[in-house]
C-alpha positions as CSV (number, residue, x, y, z in Angstrom):
1,M,9.1,24.2,40.3
2,R,10.3,27.6,39.2
3,L,8.9,30.1,36.7
4,T,11.2,32.7,35.2
5,F,10.1,35.6,33.0
6,W,12.6,36.6,30.4
7,G,10.9,38.3,27.5
8,A,7.8,40.4,27.1
9,A,8.3,41.3,30.7
10,Q,7.0,44.8,31.2
11,T,7.2,45.3,27.4
12,V,5.2,44.0,24.4
13,T,7.8,42.1,22.6
14,G,10.2,39.1,22.8
15,S,7.9,36.6,24.6
16,M,9.9,34.0,26.5
17,H,9.0,32.3,29.8
18,L,11.0,29.4,31.4
19,L,9.5,26.7,33.5
20,E,11.8,24.4,35.5
21,F,10.6,21.3,37.3
22,E,12.0,17.9,38.1
23,G,10.9,16.6,34.6
24,G,13.0,19.2,32.7
25,R,13.2,22.7,31.4
26,V,10.4,24.2,29.2
27,L,10.3,27.4,27.3
28,M,6.9,29.0,26.6
29,D,7.7,30.9,23.4
30,C,11.1,32.0,22.1
31,G,10.5,35.5,20.7
32,L,12.7,38.1,19.1
33,Y,12.9,41.4,20.9
34,Q,11.9,44.3,18.7
35,G,12.4,47.9,19.6
36,R,15.3,50.3,20.5
37,R,18.4,48.9,18.7
38,A,20.7,48.9,21.7
39,D,18.1,47.0,23.8
40,A,17.4,44.5,20.9
41,K,21.1,43.8,20.4
42,R,21.5,43.0,24.1
43,F,18.3,41.1,24.8
44,N,18.5,39.0,21.7
45,Q,21.9,37.6,22.7
46,E,20.7,36.3,26.1
47,F,18.6,33.2,27.1
48,P,17.3,32.4,30.6
49,A,19.2,29.1,30.6
50,D,21.9,27.3,28.5
51,P,20.0,26.4,25.3
52,S,21.5,22.9,25.4
53,S,19.7,22.4,28.8
54,I,16.3,23.3,27.5
55,D,14.2,20.2,26.7
56,V,11.0,21.6,25.1
57,V,9.6,24.7,23.5
58,L,5.9,25.2,23.6
59,L,5.1,27.8,20.9
60,S,1.9,29.8,21.1
61,H,2.0,31.2,17.6
62,A,4.2,32.3,14.7
63,H,4.6,36.0,15.2
64,I,8.3,36.8,15.2
65,D,8.1,38.4,18.7
66,H,7.0,34.9,19.9
67,S,9.0,32.6,17.6
68,G,11.9,34.6,16.2
69,L,14.7,33.4,18.4
70,L,14.1,29.7,17.8
71,P,16.9,29.5,15.2
72,K,19.4,31.1,17.6
73,L,18.3,28.7,20.3
74,Y,19.1,25.9,17.9
75,R,22.4,27.5,16.9
76,E,23.5,27.6,20.5
77,G,22.8,24.0,21.3
78,F,19.1,23.4,21.7
79,G,18.4,19.8,20.8
80,G,14.8,19.3,22.0
81,S,11.4,19.5,20.4
82,V,9.2,22.5,19.5
83,F,5.5,21.9,19.8
84,A,3.1,24.0,17.7
85,T,-0.1,23.7,15.7
86,P,0.1,22.7,12.1
87,A,-0.7,26.2,10.8
88,T,1.9,27.7,13.2
89,R,4.6,25.3,11.9
90,D,3.8,26.2,8.3
91,L,3.9,30.0,9.1
92,C,7.2,29.6,10.9
93,E,8.7,28.0,7.9
94,S,8.2,31.2,5.9
95,M,8.6,33.7,8.7
96,L,11.8,32.4,10.2
97,A,13.3,32.1,6.7
98,D,12.4,35.7,6.1
99,S,13.8,36.7,9.5
100,A,17.1,34.9,8.8
101,H,17.4,36.7,5.4
102,I,17.0,40.0,7.3
103,Q,19.6,39.0,9.9
104,E,22.1,38.0,7.2
105,K,21.5,41.2,5.2
106,D,21.8,43.4,8.3
107,A,25.1,41.7,9.3
108,A,26.5,42.1,5.8
109,W,25.6,45.8,5.7
110,V,27.2,46.4,9.1
111,N,30.3,44.6,8.1
112,R,30.7,46.6,4.9
113,R,30.3,49.8,7.0
114,E,32.6,48.7,9.8
115,K,35.3,47.3,7.5
116,R,36.2,50.9,6.7
117,H,37.0,51.4,10.4
118,G,39.0,48.2,10.9
119,D,36.5,46.7,13.3
120,D,35.8,43.0,13.7
121,E,33.1,41.5,11.6
122,V,29.7,40.8,13.2
123,E,27.7,37.6,12.7
124,P,24.0,37.4,12.1
125,L,21.9,36.3,15.0
126,Y,21.2,33.2,12.9
127,T,21.3,31.9,9.3
128,S,19.0,30.0,7.0
129,E,20.8,26.8,8.0
130,D,19.8,27.4,11.6
131,V,16.2,27.9,10.5
132,D,16.3,24.6,8.6
133,G,17.7,22.9,11.7
134,V,15.1,24.1,14.1
135,L,12.2,23.4,11.7
136,R,13.2,19.7,11.9
137,A,12.6,19.9,15.6
138,F,8.9,20.8,15.2
139,I,6.2,18.4,16.3
140,T,2.6,19.5,15.3
141,V,-0.4,19.0,17.6
142,G,-4.0,20.0,17.0
143,Y,-6.4,22.0,19.1
144,G,-7.8,20.0,22.0
145,E,-5.2,17.3,21.8
146,T,-3.5,16.4,25.0
147,F,0.2,15.6,24.7
148,R,3.0,14.8,27.1
149,P,6.3,16.4,25.9
150,L,8.1,15.4,29.1
151,P,7.5,13.0,32.0
152,G,5.3,14.8,34.5
153,L,4.1,17.4,32.0
154,E,0.8,17.3,30.1
155,V,-0.2,20.1,27.7
156,E,-3.4,21.1,25.8
157,Y,-3.6,23.8,23.1
158,R,-6.8,25.7,22.5
159,D,-7.6,28.2,19.7
160,A,-6.6,31.7,20.8
161,G,-8.2,33.4,17.8
162,H,-5.2,35.8,17.4
163,I,-3.7,34.7,14.1
164,L,-3.9,31.5,12.0
165,G,-2.8,28.6,14.2
166,S,-2.5,30.7,17.4
167,A,-3.0,28.9,20.7
168,S,-3.4,29.4,24.4
169,M,-2.0,26.5,26.5
170,M,-2.7,24.7,29.7
171,L,0.2,22.9,31.4
172,T,-0.5,20.3,34.0
173,V,2.8,19.7,35.9
174,E,3.4,16.8,38.4
175,E,6.2,17.2,40.9
176,D,6.8,15.7,44.4
177,G,3.3,14.1,44.4
178,R,1.5,17.3,43.7
179,T,-0.2,18.7,40.6
180,V,-0.1,22.3,39.4
181,K,-2.0,23.7,36.5
182,I,-0.4,26.7,34.7
183,G,-2.3,28.6,32.0
184,F,-0.6,30.7,29.3
185,T,-2.9,32.9,27.2
186,G,-0.3,33.5,24.4
187,D,-1.8,36.5,22.6
188,V,-5.6,36.6,22.9
189,G,-7.6,37.4,19.8
190,R,-10.7,39.5,19.4
191,E,-14.3,38.5,19.5
192,Q,-16.3,38.7,16.2
193,R,-13.3,39.3,14.0
194,P,-13.4,38.0,10.4
195,I,-11.5,34.9,9.1
196,L,-10.7,33.3,12.5
197,R,-12.8,31.7,15.2
198,D,-13.3,33.5,18.5
199,P,-10.9,32.6,21.3
200,Q,-11.7,29.4,23.1
201,P,-12.1,29.7,26.9
202,M,-9.4,28.2,29.1
203,S,-9.9,25.7,31.9
204,D,-9.3,26.5,35.5
205,C,-5.8,26.8,36.7
206,D,-3.6,27.6,39.7
207,Y,-1.4,30.2,37.9
208,L,-2.1,32.2,34.8
209,I,0.4,34.0,32.5
210,C,-1.8,36.6,30.7
211,E,-1.0,39.1,28.0
212,S,-1.8,42.7,28.7
213,T,-1.2,44.6,25.5
214,Y,-4.3,46.7,25.5
215,G,-5.0,47.1,29.2
216,G,-7.0,50.3,29.7
217,R,-8.0,50.5,26.1
218,V,-11.2,49.8,24.2
219,H,-11.1,49.1,20.5
220,E,-13.4,50.7,18.0
221,P,-16.2,48.2,17.2
222,T,-15.3,45.9,14.3
223,D,-18.5,46.7,12.4
224,R,-17.4,50.3,12.0
225,A,-14.0,49.5,10.7
226,K,-15.1,48.4,7.3
227,D,-17.0,51.7,6.8
228,R,-14.0,53.7,7.9
229,L,-11.7,51.8,5.5
230,A,-14.1,52.6,2.6
231,N,-14.3,56.2,3.6
232,V,-10.5,56.7,3.9
233,V,-9.8,55.0,0.6
234,G,-12.5,57.0,-1.1
235,A,-11.4,60.3,0.3
236,T,-7.7,59.7,-0.5
237,A,-8.5,58.6,-4.1
238,R,-10.6,61.8,-4.6
239,R,-7.5,63.8,-3.6
240,G,-5.4,61.9,-6.1
241,G,-3.4,60.3,-3.3
242,K,-2.1,56.9,-2.2
243,V,-3.1,55.0,0.9
244,I,-0.1,53.3,2.5
245,I,-1.0,50.6,5.0
246,P,1.9,49.2,7.0
247,A,0.6,45.8,8.0
248,F,2.0,42.6,9.6
249,A,2.4,40.0,6.9
250,V,0.5,37.5,9.1
251,G,-3.1,38.2,10.0
252,R,-3.4,41.9,9.4
253,T,-2.7,41.8,5.7
254,Q,-5.2,39.0,5.1
255,E,-7.9,40.7,7.1
256,I,-7.4,44.0,5.2
257,V,-7.5,42.2,1.9
258,Y,-10.6,40.3,2.9
259,R,-12.4,43.6,3.9
260,L,-11.3,45.2,0.6
261,D,-12.7,42.1,-1.2
262,E,-16.0,42.6,0.5
263,L,-16.1,46.3,-0.3
264,T,-15.3,45.5,-3.9
265,N,-18.2,43.1,-4.1
266,E,-20.4,45.7,-2.6
267,N,-19.2,48.4,-5.1
268,R,-18.1,50.7,-2.3
269,L,-14.5,51.3,-3.5
270,P,-13.2,53.6,-6.2
271,A,-11.8,51.9,-9.2
272,I,-8.1,52.2,-8.1
273,P,-5.6,49.4,-7.9
274,V,-4.6,47.6,-4.6
275,Y,-1.2,46.1,-4.1
276,V,0.1,43.7,-1.5
277,D,3.8,44.5,-1.7
278,S,5.5,41.9,0.6
279,P,6.9,38.6,-0.6
280,L,6.4,37.2,2.9
281,A,2.7,38.3,2.9
282,V,2.2,36.6,-0.4
283,N,3.6,33.4,1.0
284,V,1.6,33.7,4.2
285,T,-1.6,34.3,2.2
286,D,-1.0,31.0,0.4
287,I,-0.6,29.3,3.9
288,Y,-3.9,30.9,4.9
289,R,-5.5,29.2,1.9
290,R,-4.1,25.8,3.0
291,H,-5.7,25.9,6.5
292,P,-9.5,26.3,6.2
293,E,-9.8,24.3,9.5
294,C,-9.0,27.6,11.2
295,Y,-11.7,29.6,9.5
296,D,-14.8,30.9,11.3
297,Q,-18.4,30.4,10.1
298,E,-18.6,33.9,8.6
299,L,-15.8,33.2,6.2
300,I,-17.0,29.7,5.3
301,R,-20.4,31.2,4.4
302,Y,-18.8,34.1,2.5
303,M,-16.8,31.6,0.4
304,E,-20.0,30.0,-0.8
305,A,-20.5,33.1,-2.9
306,D,-16.8,34.1,-3.3
307,A,-14.4,31.2,-3.4
308,E,-11.3,33.5,-3.3
309,P,-11.7,35.9,-0.3
310,F,-8.0,36.9,-0.6
311,G,-8.1,38.1,-4.2
312,F,-10.2,40.4,-6.5
313,A,-9.8,41.9,-9.9
314,R,-8.0,45.1,-8.9
315,L,-5.7,43.3,-6.4
316,T,-2.1,42.5,-7.3
317,Y,0.4,40.5,-5.1
318,V,3.9,41.9,-5.6
319,R,7.0,39.8,-5.2
320,D,9.4,41.4,-7.7
321,V,11.5,44.3,-6.3
322,E,11.4,46.2,-9.6
323,E,7.6,46.1,-9.6
324,S,7.7,47.4,-6.1
325,K,9.9,50.3,-7.2
326,R,7.5,51.1,-10.0
327,L,4.7,51.7,-7.4
328,N,6.8,54.6,-5.9
329,V,7.3,56.2,-9.3
330,S,3.6,56.1,-10.2
331,S,1.6,59.2,-9.3
332,L,-1.8,57.5,-9.7
333,P,-4.1,56.8,-6.7
334,M,-3.7,53.4,-5.2
335,V,-3.7,51.3,-2.0
336,V,-0.4,49.7,-1.0
337,I,-0.4,47.2,1.9
338,S,3.2,46.4,2.9
339,A,5.2,45.0,5.8
340,S,6.4,45.7,8.4
341,G,3.4,46.7,10.6
342,M,5.6,48.8,13.0
343,C,7.5,50.4,10.0
344,E,10.8,49.1,11.2
345,A,11.9,47.2,8.1
346,G,10.8,46.0,4.8
347,R,9.4,47.6,1.6
348,V,7.0,49.8,3.5
349,L,9.9,52.1,4.4
350,H,10.4,52.9,0.7
351,H,6.7,53.6,0.2
352,L,6.6,55.9,3.3
353,R,9.7,57.7,2.2
354,H,8.0,58.5,-1.1
355,T,4.6,59.5,0.3
356,I,5.0,60.9,3.8
357,E,5.6,64.5,2.9
358,D,2.6,64.9,0.6
359,P,-0.7,65.9,2.3
360,K,-2.9,64.2,-0.4
361,N,-1.6,60.8,0.8
362,T,-2.8,58.8,3.8
363,I,-0.9,56.5,6.1
364,M,-3.2,54.1,7.8
365,I,-1.9,52.4,10.9
366,V,-3.9,49.2,11.6
367,G,-2.1,47.6,14.5
368,Y,0.0,48.1,17.7
369,C,3.2,50.0,17.3
370,A,5.7,49.6,20.1
371,E,7.7,52.4,21.6
372,H,10.8,53.7,19.8
373,T,9.4,52.4,16.4
374,L,8.8,54.6,13.3
375,G,5.2,53.4,13.4
376,R,4.7,54.8,17.0
377,R,6.2,58.1,15.8
378,I,3.7,58.3,13.0
379,V,0.8,57.4,15.4
380,E,2.0,60.2,17.6
381,R,2.0,62.5,14.5
382,R,5.5,63.8,15.1
383,R,6.3,66.8,12.9
384,E,9.4,65.1,11.6
385,V,10.5,61.5,11.4
386,K,13.6,59.7,10.2
387,I,13.4,57.1,7.4
388,F,16.7,55.4,6.5
389,G,18.4,57.9,8.8
390,E,17.1,60.9,6.9
391,P,14.6,63.4,8.3
392,H,11.2,63.7,6.6
393,R,8.3,66.1,7.4
394,L,5.1,64.2,8.3
395,R,2.5,66.0,6.1
396,A,0.4,63.0,4.9
397,E,-2.9,62.3,6.6
398,V,-2.6,59.7,9.4
399,E,-5.5,57.4,10.3
400,V,-5.1,55.0,13.3
401,M,-7.6,52.1,13.2
402,N,-7.3,49.9,16.3
403,A,-10.4,48.0,15.3
404,Y,-8.1,45.9,13.1
405,S,-6.0,44.9,16.1
406,A,-5.6,41.2,16.5
407,H,-5.2,41.7,20.3
408,A,-8.2,41.6,22.7
409,D,-8.9,45.0,24.3
410,E,-9.4,45.4,28.1
411,P,-13.0,44.3,28.3
412,E,-12.3,41.3,26.0
413,L,-9.3,40.3,28.2
414,V,-11.4,40.6,31.3
415,R,-14.1,38.4,29.8
416,F,-11.5,35.9,28.7
417,V,-10.1,35.6,32.2
418,G,-13.4,36.2,34.0
419,H,-14.7,32.6,34.0
420,L,-11.7,31.2,35.8
421,D,-12.2,30.1,39.4
422,R,-11.2,33.1,41.6
423,K,-10.6,30.9,44.7
424,R,-8.3,28.5,42.9
425,L,-6.3,31.0,40.9
426,K,-3.3,31.9,43.1
427,K,-1.6,34.5,40.9
428,I,-1.9,36.2,37.5
429,F,1.3,37.2,35.8
430,L,0.8,40.0,33.4
431,V,3.1,39.9,30.4
432,H,3.3,41.4,26.9
433,G,2.3,44.9,27.9
434,D,3.9,48.2,28.8
435,P,3.8,49.0,32.5
436,V,1.0,51.6,32.2
437,R,-1.2,49.0,30.3
438,Q,-0.5,46.4,32.9
439,L,-1.5,48.7,35.7
440,A,-4.8,49.4,34.0
441,L,-5.5,45.7,33.4
442,F,-4.6,45.0,37.1
443,D,-7.2,47.5,38.2
444,A,-9.8,46.0,35.9
445,L,-9.0,42.5,37.1
446,R,-9.2,43.5,40.7
447,A,-12.6,45.1,40.1
448,N,-13.7,41.7,38.8
449,G,-12.5,39.8,41.9
450,Y,-8.9,38.9,40.8
451,E,-6.7,40.4,43.5
452,N,-3.4,38.8,43.0
453,A,-2.0,40.1,39.7
454,H,1.7,41.1,39.1
455,G,3.8,42.4,36.1
456,P,7.1,40.5,36.5
457,S,10.3,42.2,35.4
458,R,12.9,40.6,33.1
459,G,14.7,37.8,35.0
460,E,12.2,37.7,37.9
461,S,11.6,34.2,39.1
462,F,8.8,32.6,41.2
463,E,8.5,29.3,43.1
464,L,5.2,27.7,42.4
């Protein structure tokens, strides 16, 4: 059997790993590459095998960098099944539709521009019809259920605690009279975070594919994050400014809203309005409400006193584009939570354009921002950044709060891996991390007795 790494290989985006054995071809994740435009254009056109030859996709979770190329896979001939948890399937329905809308809009914009130069028209990566097609291929499975997607392949999903419906997976592969167990962490969540349960431990395996996003990093304790959030909102409101929070529509938005709900109930916020300005985030929050089976005990207890943890009196969910525009015209203090988290697309770009040059405002970064993104440039506090191609001076306050990250930090990753049998585990493949983060995690794993870790490059294959 052969394992080929195609996406999230020495980078944090575009998760895609191909397993080939006598029973068929299996993709673990099928993610969209996000980053430098030239790289994205090239990487998102290529698959590790002919899509029509792939039998099964095992999907860890709904984030676009893990699921976002599924419609293109279908468009190019994939006719197999996609296995996911029920919450992941529901999230994909909204997220892939949103992604298709973006692909179609981007292609139309390029074609309008290029038409002036006489160039050929470009096609979107995929369309809403492709999304509808691949959604029909989904088969839902619950945590702890063992299923057999192909002869000689048995799979179990466990709760990864990363976002709603996220899963780690254990593949038991039979070939030529031998059995090999391959673990894939997906994205590992954090311990003691609100809303979701802690990550479930994995069973022992022969090979492990492990995320490495925050190798070498330790997050701020989660119990301090709520205090910082209250302090930042209060200080900005006293200056008469706005707090702009670029946040992923899935997971991060709901967690920030939940914390603001708590602070409101505790009378620790100034009396200013809060807006969630993202149609996708509004849809996703409805999906969160539909899946209480994923909630942790903290949220269940909280809901005994507050049945609506994702809504409070001063909170408004914004769908209408005209209402979104009015937020930029207003000079009143407010909090605006808007996608995307890396500031690469969406309504948040308009909010940043209108606030970034005023020192009374605050930009609060609450998640990982990949290289070559506007979010990373803001985190680095560049003196000048480009928004919609135009330069803007970065004069607003910048607050970076990694306590809200949905990814485990290095100590949490080491604990997640640390119970696996060191003698049985032949190799750990580090994915979903920049090279410097992978090297740091490699050292931490080696210090804990796991010697054989490797960060595969794009297209690198291994015989198991």
